[in-house]
Every structure is written in C-alpha cells, then in structure tokens.
TORFIKOL-134312 format. One record per residue (C-alpha): residue in one letter; residue number from 1; x, y, z. Coordinates in steps of 0.2 Angstrom, whole numbers, plus 2048, in hexadecimal, padded with zeros to 3 digits. Last residue first. Layout:
REM TORFIKOL-134312
{residu a num NUM X X Y Y Z Z}
...
REM end
This chain:
REM TORFIKOL-134312
{residu t num 349 X 790 Y 7F7 Z 879}
{residu t num 348 X 793 Y 7E7 Z 871}
{residu v num 347 X 797 Y 7EE Z 860}
{residu q num 346 X 7A3 Y 7FB Z 868}
{residu q num 345 X 7AF Y 7ED Z 86C}
{residu r num 344 X 7B0 Y 7E9 Z 85A}
{residu v num 343 X 7B3 Y 7FB Z 855}
{residu l num 342 X 7C1 Y 7FE Z 862}
{residu v num 341 X 7CB Y 7EE Z 85E}
{residu h num 340 X 7C8 Y 7F1 Z 84B}
{residu s num 339 X 7CF Y 803 Z 84D}
{residu i num 338 X 7DE Y 7FD Z 856}
{residu f num 337 X 7E2 Y 7F0 Z 849}
{residu v num 336 X 7DE Y 7FC Z 83A}
{residu t num 335 X 7EA Y 809 Z 841}
{residu a num 334 X 7F8 Y 7FC Z 844}
{residu s num 333 X 7F6 Y 7F6 Z 832}
{residu l num 332 X 7F6 Y 808 Z 82B}
{residu l num 331 X 806 Y 80A Z 834}
{residu l num 330 X 80D Y 7FA Z 82C}
{residu v num 329 X 807 Y 801 Z 81B}
{residu a num 328 X 810 Y 811 Z 81E}
{residu g num 327 X 820 Y 807 Z 823}
{residu g num 326 X 820 Y 7FE Z 813}
{residu q num 325 X 820 Y 80E Z 809}
{residu h num 324 X 82E Y 814 Z 815}
{residu a num 323 X 837 Y 804 Z 813}
{residu a num 322 X 837 Y 806 Z 800}
{residu a num 321 X 83E Y 818 Z 802}
{residu v num 320 X 84C Y 811 Z 80D}
{residu a num 319 X 851 Y 803 Z 801}
{residu v num 318 X 850 Y 80E Z 7F2}
{residu p num 317 X 859 Y 81D Z 7F8}
{residu v num 316 X 84E Y 82D Z 7F8}
{residu h num 315 X 85A Y 83B Z 7FA}
{residu l num 314 X 862 Y 836 Z 80B}
{residu l num 313 X 85A Y 844 Z 814}
{residu l num 312 X 848 Y 841 Z 80C}
{residu t num 311 X 848 Y 82E Z 80F}
{residu s num 310 X 84F Y 830 Z 820}
{residu i num 309 X 841 Y 83C Z 825}
{residu g num 308 X 834 Y 830 Z 81F}
{residu l num 307 X 83C Y 821 Z 827}
{residu g num 306 X 83D Y 829 Z 838}
{residu v num 305 X 82B Y 82E Z 837}
{residu q num 304 X 826 Y 81D Z 832}
{residu v num 303 X 830 Y 815 Z 841}
{residu l num 302 X 827 Y 821 Z 84D}
{residu l num 301 X 816 Y 81D Z 846}
{residu a num 300 X 818 Y 80A Z 846}
{residu v num 299 X 81E Y 80B Z 858}
{residu v num 298 X 80F Y 816 Z 85D}
{residu l num 297 X 802 Y 80B Z 854}
{residu l num 296 X 809 Y 7FB Z 85B}
{residu g num 295 X 808 Y 802 Z 86D}
{residu v num 294 X 7F6 Y 809 Z 869}
{residu g num 293 X 7F1 Y 7F7 Z 863}
{residu l num 292 X 7F8 Y 7EE Z 873}
{residu r num 291 X 7EF Y 7FA Z 87E}
{residu a num 290 X 7DF Y 7F7 Z 875}
{residu y num 289 X 7E2 Y 7E4 Z 874}
{residu g num 288 X 7DF Y 7E1 Z 886}
{residu r num 287 X 7E1 Y 7EC Z 896}
{residu t num 286 X 7DD Y 7FC Z 89F}
{residu a num 285 X 7D8 Y 806 Z 890}
{residu s num 284 X 7D5 Y 818 Z 894}
{residu c num 283 X 7E7 Y 81E Z 895}
{residu y num 282 X 7EC Y 814 Z 886}
{residu v num 281 X 7DD Y 81A Z 87C}
{residu l num 280 X 7E1 Y 82D Z 880}
{residu f num 279 X 7F4 Y 82B Z 87C}
{residu a num 278 X 7F1 Y 821 Z 86C}
{residu f num 277 X 7E5 Y 82F Z 866}
{residu g num 276 X 7F1 Y 83D Z 86A}
{residu n num 275 X 800 Y 833 Z 862}
{residu l num 274 X 7F5 Y 830 Z 852}
{residu l num 273 X 7EF Y 842 Z 851}
{residu i num 272 X 7FF Y 84A Z 853}
{residu f num 271 X 809 Y 83F Z 847}
{residu l num 270 X 7FB Y 840 Z 83B}
{residu l num 269 X 7FB Y 853 Z 83A}
{residu y num 268 X 80E Y 853 Z 838}
{residu a num 267 X 80D Y 846 Z 82A}
{residu f num 266 X 7FF Y 84F Z 821}
{residu m num 265 X 80A Y 85F Z 821}
{residu r num 264 X 818 Y 855 Z 81A}
{residu h num 263 X 80E Y 84D Z 80C}
{residu n num 262 X 806 Y 85F Z 808}
{residu f num 261 X 818 Y 866 Z 806}
{residu q num 260 X 81D Y 858 Z 7FB}
{residu i num 259 X 80E Y 85A Z 7F0}
{residu t num 258 X 810 Y 86D Z 7F0}
{residu t num 257 X 822 Y 86D Z 7EA}
{residu i num 256 X 81F Y 85F Z 7DD}
{residu d num 255 X 810 Y 868 Z 7D5}
{residu e num 254 X 804 Y 85B Z 7CD}
{residu f num 253 X 7F7 Y 855 Z 7DA}
{residu a num 252 X 7F6 Y 863 Z 7E7}
{residu d num 251 X 7FB Y 86F Z 7D9}
{residu l num 250 X 7EA Y 86C Z 7D1}
{residu w num 249 X 7E2 Y 877 Z 7DF}
{residu g num 248 X 7EB Y 886 Z 7D9}
{residu p num 247 X 7E3 Y 887 Z 7C8}
{residu t num 246 X 7EE Y 88D Z 7C1}
{residu g num 245 X 7FE Y 88A Z 7CA}
{residu a num 244 X 805 Y 893 Z 7DA}
{residu y num 243 X 7FE Y 887 Z 7E6}
{residu l num 242 X 80F Y 887 Z 7F0}
{residu g num 241 X 81C Y 891 Z 7E6}
{residu r num 240 X 828 Y 895 Z 7F5}
{residu p num 239 X 82B Y 888 Z 802}
{residu i num 238 X 823 Y 889 Z 813}
{residu f num 237 X 830 Y 883 Z 820}
{residu s num 236 X 83E Y 88D Z 817}
{residu d num 235 X 84F Y 88B Z 810}
{residu g num 234 X 84C Y 87B Z 806}
{residu m num 233 X 83D Y 873 Z 80D}
{residu l num 232 X 841 Y 875 Z 81F}
{residu p num 231 X 83F Y 867 Z 82C}
{residu w num 230 X 848 Y 85E Z 823}
{residu t num 229 X 852 Y 860 Z 813}
{residu d num 228 X 852 Y 855 Z 803}
{residu y num 227 X 845 Y 860 Z 7F9}
{residu a num 226 X 840 Y 85C Z 7E8}
{residu f num 225 X 845 Y 849 Z 7E8}
{residu g num 224 X 835 Y 844 Z 7F1}
{residu a num 223 X 82B Y 84C Z 7E4}
{residu r num 222 X 82E Y 83E Z 7D8}
{residu t num 221 X 81D Y 842 Z 7D0}
{residu g num 220 X 816 Y 830 Z 7D3}
{residu a num 219 X 81F Y 82D Z 7E3}
{residu v num 218 X 819 Y 83D Z 7EB}
{residu l num 217 X 807 Y 83A Z 7E4}
{residu g num 216 X 808 Y 828 Z 7EC}
{residu g num 215 X 80E Y 82F Z 7FC}
{residu s num 214 X 7FE Y 83A Z 7FD}
{residu l num 213 X 7F4 Y 829 Z 7FA}
{residu i num 212 X 7FD Y 822 Z 809}
{residu m num 211 X 7F8 Y 832 Z 813}
{residu l num 210 X 7E6 Y 82F Z 80D}
{residu y num 209 X 7E7 Y 81D Z 815}
{residu v num 208 X 7EE Y 824 Z 825}
{residu l num 207 X 7DF Y 831 Z 825}
{residu a num 206 X 7D2 Y 823 Z 822}
{residu v num 205 X 7D9 Y 818 Z 830}
{residu l num 204 X 7D9 Y 828 Z 83B}
{residu v num 203 X 7C7 Y 82B Z 838}
{residu l num 202 X 7C3 Y 819 Z 83C}
{residu s num 201 X 7CC Y 81B Z 84D}
{residu w num 200 X 7C2 Y 82B Z 850}
{residu r num 199 X 7B2 Y 821 Z 84E}
{residu a num 198 X 7B8 Y 814 Z 85B}
{residu y num 197 X 7BE Y 820 Z 868}
{residu r num 196 X 7B1 Y 823 Z 875}
{residu g num 195 X 7A7 Y 813 Z 872}
{residu a num 194 X 7B6 Y 809 Z 872}
{residu v num 193 X 7BC Y 810 Z 883}
{residu q num 192 X 7AB Y 80B Z 88A}
{residu s num 191 X 7AC Y 7FA Z 882}
{residu g num 190 X 7BD Y 7F6 Z 88B}
{residu e num 189 X 7B9 Y 7E3 Z 88B}
{residu a num 188 X 7A8 Y 7E0 Z 884}
{residu q num 187 X 7AD Y 7D5 Z 875}
{residu a num 186 X 7AA Y 7D4 Z 863}
{residu p num 185 X 7B4 Y 7C6 Z 85B}
{residu f num 184 X 7C6 Y 7C7 Z 858}
{residu l num 183 X 7CD Y 7BA Z 84C}
{residu l num 182 X 7C0 Y 7BA Z 83F}
{residu d num 181 X 7BD Y 7CD Z 83F}
{residu f num 180 X 7CF Y 7CF Z 83F}
{residu a num 179 X 7D1 Y 7C6 Z 82F}
{residu v num 178 X 7C4 Y 7D1 Z 827}
{residu w num 177 X 7CC Y 7E0 Z 82D}
{residu l num 176 X 7DD Y 7DA Z 827}
{residu m num 175 X 7D6 Y 7D7 Z 816}
{residu y num 174 X 7CE Y 7E8 Z 815}
{residu a num 173 X 7DF Y 7F0 Z 819}
{residu y num 172 X 7E8 Y 7E6 Z 80B}
{residu i num 171 X 7DB Y 7E9 Z 7FE}
{residu a num 170 X 7DB Y 7FB Z 802}
{residu v num 169 X 7EE Y 7FC Z 801}
{residu a num 168 X 7EE Y 7F4 Z 7F0}
{residu v num 167 X 7E0 Y 7FF Z 7EA}
{residu g num 166 X 7E9 Y 80F Z 7F0}
{residu l num 165 X 7F9 Y 80A Z 7E8}
{residu h num 164 X 7F1 Y 808 Z 7D7}
{residu a num 163 X 7E7 Y 818 Z 7D9}
{residu t num 162 X 7F7 Y 821 Z 7DE}
{residu l num 161 X 800 Y 81A Z 7CF}
{residu r num 160 X 7F1 Y 81F Z 7C4}
{residu y num 159 X 7F1 Y 830 Z 7CA}
{residu q num 158 X 804 Y 832 Z 7C9}
{residu s num 157 X 803 Y 82E Z 7B7}
{residu v num 156 X 811 Y 822 Z 7B2}
{residu h num 155 X 821 Y 82A Z 7AB}
{residu p num 154 X 827 Y 828 Z 799}
{residu n num 153 X 820 Y 838 Z 791}
{residu n num 152 X 81D Y 833 Z 77F}
{residu v num 151 X 813 Y 824 Z 785}
{residu l num 150 X 816 Y 813 Z 78D}
{residu g num 149 X 814 Y 81C Z 79E}
{residu s num 148 X 801 Y 81D Z 79F}
{residu k num 147 X 801 Y 80B Z 79A}
{residu v num 146 X 809 Y 805 Z 7AA}
{residu m num 145 X 7FB Y 80D Z 7B4}
{residu y num 144 X 7EE Y 804 Z 7AA}
{residu w num 143 X 7F8 Y 7F4 Z 7AC}
{residu g num 142 X 7F7 Y 7F6 Z 7BF}
{residu l num 141 X 7E5 Y 7FB Z 7BF}
{residu l num 140 X 7E0 Y 7EA Z 7B6}
{residu g num 139 X 7E9 Y 7E0 Z 7C4}
{residu q num 138 X 7E2 Y 7EB Z 7D1}
{residu l num 137 X 7D0 Y 7E8 Z 7CB}
{residu g num 136 X 7D3 Y 7D5 Z 7CC}
{residu g num 135 X 7D9 Y 7D7 Z 7DE}
{residu l num 134 X 7CA Y 7E2 Z 7E2}
{residu f num 133 X 7BE Y 7D5 Z 7DB}
{residu f num 132 X 7C6 Y 7C8 Z 7E6}
{residu l num 131 X 7C5 Y 7D3 Z 7F6}
{residu i num 130 X 7B3 Y 7D6 Z 7F2}
{residu l num 129 X 7B0 Y 7C4 Z 7F0}
{residu l num 128 X 7B8 Y 7C0 Z 801}
{residu k num 127 X 7AD Y 7CD Z 809}
{residu p num 126 X 79D Y 7C7 Z 801}
{residu m num 125 X 7A1 Y 7B5 Z 808}
{residu m num 124 X 7A3 Y 7BA Z 81A}
{residu g num 123 X 791 Y 7BD Z 81E}
{residu p num 122 X 78E Y 7AB Z 823}
{residu r num 121 X 79E Y 7A2 Z 829}
{residu v num 120 X 7A9 Y 79B Z 81B}
{residu r num 119 X 7AE Y 789 Z 81F}
{residu r num 118 X 7A2 Y 781 Z 813}
{residu r num 117 X 7AF Y 775 Z 80C}
{residu f num 116 X 7AB Y 77C Z 7FA}
{residu i num 115 X 7AD Y 78E Z 800}
{residu f num 114 X 7BD Y 78B Z 80A}
{residu y num 113 X 7C5 Y 782 Z 7FB}
{residu l num 112 X 7BF Y 790 Z 7EF}
{residu m num 111 X 7C7 Y 79D Z 7FA}
{residu p num 110 X 7D7 Y 793 Z 7FC}
{residu l num 109 X 7D8 Y 793 Z 7E9}
{residu l num 108 X 7D4 Y 7A5 Z 7E6}
{residu f num 107 X 7DF Y 7AE Z 7F2}
{residu i num 106 X 7F0 Y 7A4 Z 7F0}
{residu v num 105 X 7ED Y 7A5 Z 7DD}
{residu g num 104 X 7E9 Y 7B7 Z 7DC}
{residu i num 103 X 7F8 Y 7BB Z 7E7}
{residu l num 102 X 803 Y 7B1 Z 7DC}
{residu r num 101 X 7FD Y 7BC Z 7CD}
{residu g num 100 X 802 Y 7CC Z 7D6}
{residu l num 99 X 813 Y 7C4 Z 7DA}
{residu v num 98 X 816 Y 7C0 Z 7C8}
{residu r num 97 X 813 Y 7D2 Z 7C4}
{residu h num 96 X 81F Y 7D9 Z 7D0}
{residu l num 95 X 82C Y 7CC Z 7CC}
{residu y num 94 X 82B Y 7D1 Z 7BA}
{residu e num 93 X 82C Y 7E3 Z 7BE}
{residu y num 92 X 83C Y 7E0 Z 7C9}
{residu m num 91 X 843 Y 7D4 Z 7BC}
{residu f num 90 X 841 Y 7E0 Z 7AE}
{residu i num 89 X 84C Y 7EE Z 7B6}
{residu s num 88 X 85B Y 7E2 Z 7B8}
{residu k num 87 X 858 Y 7D9 Z 7A7}
{residu f num 86 X 859 Y 7EA Z 79F}
{residu g num 85 X 86A Y 7EE Z 7A6}
{residu d num 84 X 870 Y 7DD Z 7A0}
{residu l num 83 X 86A Y 7E1 Z 78F}
{residu s num 82 X 873 Y 7F1 Z 78F}
{residu m num 81 X 86B Y 802 Z 790}
{residu g num 80 X 870 Y 80E Z 781}
{residu q num 79 X 861 Y 819 Z 783}
{residu n num 78 X 859 Y 817 Z 794}
{residu i num 77 X 850 Y 828 Z 796}
{residu k num 76 X 849 Y 82E Z 786}
{residu q num 75 X 849 Y 81F Z 77A}
{residu y num 74 X 849 Y 812 Z 787}
{residu e num 73 X 83A Y 81A Z 791}
{residu p num 72 X 832 Y 81F Z 780}
{residu f num 71 X 82E Y 80E Z 77A}
{residu q num 70 X 835 Y 803 Z 76B}
{residu q num 69 X 844 Y 7FF Z 776}
{residu y num 68 X 839 Y 7F4 Z 781}
{residu k num 67 X 834 Y 7E9 Z 773}
{residu e num 66 X 846 Y 7E7 Z 76E}
{residu f num 65 X 84A Y 7E2 Z 780}
{residu t num 64 X 83D Y 7D4 Z 77F}
{residu e num 63 X 844 Y 7CD Z 76F}
{residu l num 62 X 855 Y 7CE Z 776}
{residu w num 61 X 850 Y 7C5 Z 786}
{residu a num 60 X 847 Y 7B7 Z 77B}
{residu q num 59 X 857 Y 7B5 Z 771}
{residu k num 58 X 862 Y 7B3 Z 780}
{residu s num 57 X 856 Y 7A6 Z 787}
{residu l num 56 X 84A Y 7A5 Z 795}
{residu p num 55 X 83F Y 7B5 Z 793}
{residu p num 54 X 833 Y 7B5 Z 7A2}
{residu v num 53 X 824 Y 7A9 Z 7A4}
{residu i num 52 X 816 Y 7B1 Z 7AE}
{residu g num 51 X 810 Y 7BB Z 7A0}
{residu i num 50 X 807 Y 7AC Z 799}
{residu l num 49 X 7F6 Y 7B0 Z 7A2}
{residu p num 48 X 7F5 Y 7C3 Z 7A5}
{residu k num 47 X 800 Y 7C8 Z 796}
{residu w num 46 X 802 Y 7DB Z 797}
{residu e num 45 X 810 Y 7E1 Z 78C}
{residu v num 44 X 81D Y 7EF Z 78E}
{residu m num 43 X 826 Y 7E7 Z 79D}
{residu s num 42 X 834 Y 7F3 Z 7A1}
{residu l num 41 X 828 Y 801 Z 7A6}
{residu g num 40 X 828 Y 7FE Z 7B8}
{residu s num 39 X 83B Y 7FC Z 7BA}
{residu h num 38 X 840 Y 80E Z 7C0}
{residu t num 37 X 849 Y 807 Z 7CF}
{residu l num 36 X 83E Y 811 Z 7DA}
{residu r num 35 X 82E Y 80B Z 7D2}
{residu t num 34 X 833 Y 7F9 Z 7D3}
{residu v num 33 X 838 Y 7FB Z 7E5}
{residu g num 32 X 827 Y 803 Z 7E9}
{residu g num 31 X 81E Y 7F4 Z 7E0}
{residu l num 30 X 829 Y 7E8 Z 7EA}
{residu v num 29 X 823 Y 7F1 Z 7FA}
{residu i num 28 X 811 Y 7EF Z 7F5}
{residu m num 27 X 813 Y 7DD Z 7F0}
{residu a num 26 X 81B Y 7D9 Z 800}
{residu f num 25 X 80C Y 7E0 Z 809}
{residu i num 24 X 801 Y 7D6 Z 7FD}
{residu v num 23 X 80A Y 7C6 Z 802}
{residu v num 22 X 808 Y 7CB Z 815}
{residu a num 21 X 7F5 Y 7CE Z 812}
{residu c num 20 X 7F3 Y 7BD Z 809}
{residu f num 19 X 7FB Y 7B5 Z 819}
{residu l num 18 X 7EF Y 7BF Z 823}
{residu l num 17 X 7E0 Y 7B9 Z 819}
{residu w num 16 X 7E6 Y 7A6 Z 81A}
{residu a num 15 X 7E8 Y 7A8 Z 82D}
{residu a num 14 X 7D6 Y 7B0 Z 82E}
{residu i num 13 X 7CF Y 7A2 Z 824}
{residu q num 12 X 7D7 Y 795 Z 82F}
{residu r num 11 X 7D1 Y 79E Z 83F}
{residu d num 10 X 7C0 Y 79F Z 839}
{residu y num 9 X 7C0 Y 78D Z 835}
{residu h num 8 X 7C5 Y 789 Z 847}
{residu i num 7 X 7B8 Y 795 Z 84E}
{residu q num 6 X 7AB Y 78C Z 843}
{residu e num 5 X 7B0 Y 77B Z 849}
{residu t num 4 X 7AE Y 781 Z 85C}
{residu v num 3 X 79D Y 789 Z 858}
{residu s num 2 X 797 Y 778 Z 851}
{residu m num 1 X 792 Y 775 Z 83F}
REM end
C-alpha cells in the first residue's frame, strides 16, 4: 500500500470516527433531556435485541403501562398518570436506548469493513477494539443505572449516573483523539511551545473531565435546584452546612449543598486555569492549529459559563440545562483538540 493510499484511508476512518463522535454527543445530550424530564425509569425492562420495537397498538401500550405501574416511580411519584402522559416520558427513554443501539451499528459495521479491506493502519486496531469494548460496557452500565431506580426509592443512584455519564464522555473524548491522530500527524511546527505546555494541556483535559463528573453528581442528587442564586448561594458565598455530615468527606458525594458548592468552586478554578493557559499558548504560538485551538477553547469556556449561570438563575429549565451538559462536552472537545496539537508537536522535539 502506498503512502498516498494510506493517507486516504486514514482520512476515511477519521471521518467515520468523527461521525460516530457526533452521534455520541447527541446521545449525551438526549440522555440529559431524558433525566431532566424524569423519563429514565419509564422502561422497566432491558431487551437488548428486541427492545428496538416500541408498542405499536393500544393494547401493547396498555400492557407496557401496566408494567410501569408495578414499580415505585408510578406508585410514589406519578400516581394517576394518564396513558398519554406515560407515552411522553416513555419516548424519551426509548429514543435514548435506540440511539445507543444505532451507535453500536454505525461503529461495528464500518469497523469490520475497514478491517476486511485492510485499510486500518498498523497500531490502530487495538484503539478501535478498546472503543468497541467501552461501548458494550456503556450499554450494560446504563441498565445497571436504571435498575438502581426500580426499587423502593425511585431515583437512580448518583454514583451509577455519574459513572454512566463518565464512560460516555470518555468514549467520546478518546474517539476524538484517535480521529485527530489520523487527521493531524506529528509535526515540528511550534514544537518549542508544545514542549512547554503539552503536559499542562493533558492535566487540563483531566480537570475538565472531572468537572463533568462533578456535574453528574449535581444531576444525580438534583443539587442544581437547591440554590438558584449567583454568585451567592442563598445569602452568602459560602453556605452553611458544608461538610457537616458524618463522615464529612461523604458530603462531597451525597449532600446537595456541598455538591453544588464544589461544582461552583471547580468551575471558578477551571475558568482561571483555562483562560491563563489559553493566553500563554496564544502568546507563544505564532501560527497553526495552536492558536485555533485556544480560540475555540476560550469561546467554548465563555459559552459554558453563561449556560451554567443561566441554568441556576432560571431554576434548571430542560432546554438550558441540556445545553449546559452539551456545552461541557464541547469544552472538553476544545481542550482535547488543543492538547492533541501540543502533544503531537512534542513527539518531534
């Protein structure tokens, strides 16, 4: 195979991975909408193969609704819900699950095609298999999360929800990195800048990812509803009752006041670090993808800050809160991009 042919095939595979990443991004946002509309427990069965077919007749809908009525969410929260009301919440969860299956198809079939046509460059196959394995794990983890809410307390575990979100975002970020490897080979341009900031960029990727996990805890405990003021939480910047439980460290995961406070402090820290990092790289890089990357990073950061504040002040409306979750993933995308630019440049130094 010639170098020109391999470059062409690399671009094909990268385009496929980027398309998959876009669909995963939509999946993450739809998952947020499903949670915000309290739809996640409407499907009380897990049928990986035949679950793609929804109820098609009135009798089928009634039978599905009767199964839902046997579980605590209906009995304790949605008692008296009409069939039409059930259809509304059912469809969000149904579409979420169908999209998950679709992602499996649009990943597996092209991957097999590229493998059999011998278009996958050496060293790339293990990365594709890791992505496929993580996708299967994500499906199992989704049902494990739902099961935590089909009990006496009809709310999913914030730990399982955060893990489910975390794996989805990890798949997305790693998929972007693999695609960028194929699209942007190592180059010497700006390598001095890269050597100086590459490691810091990876730290920032990790911090943005942890910030998203922090948001998962906020979502899982509904901590975003606790204080709808900003910059104060209630009547003070530091609210009363932080880490007041026993043991205190557990409040970081289970106390809504502490969880929202930590999420805010994490946001302030990232705002300072990302802006400072962007400024330093922009001043050091004279041209190329480094400047483009920091520009995208700053724009994504400012949009995300605006969405986060708006979500609080407007008391967590579905559209704004879902956009805030999507904005977090876009911020991670920009951070991954600039980090990849710097790391790949460093390879040649």
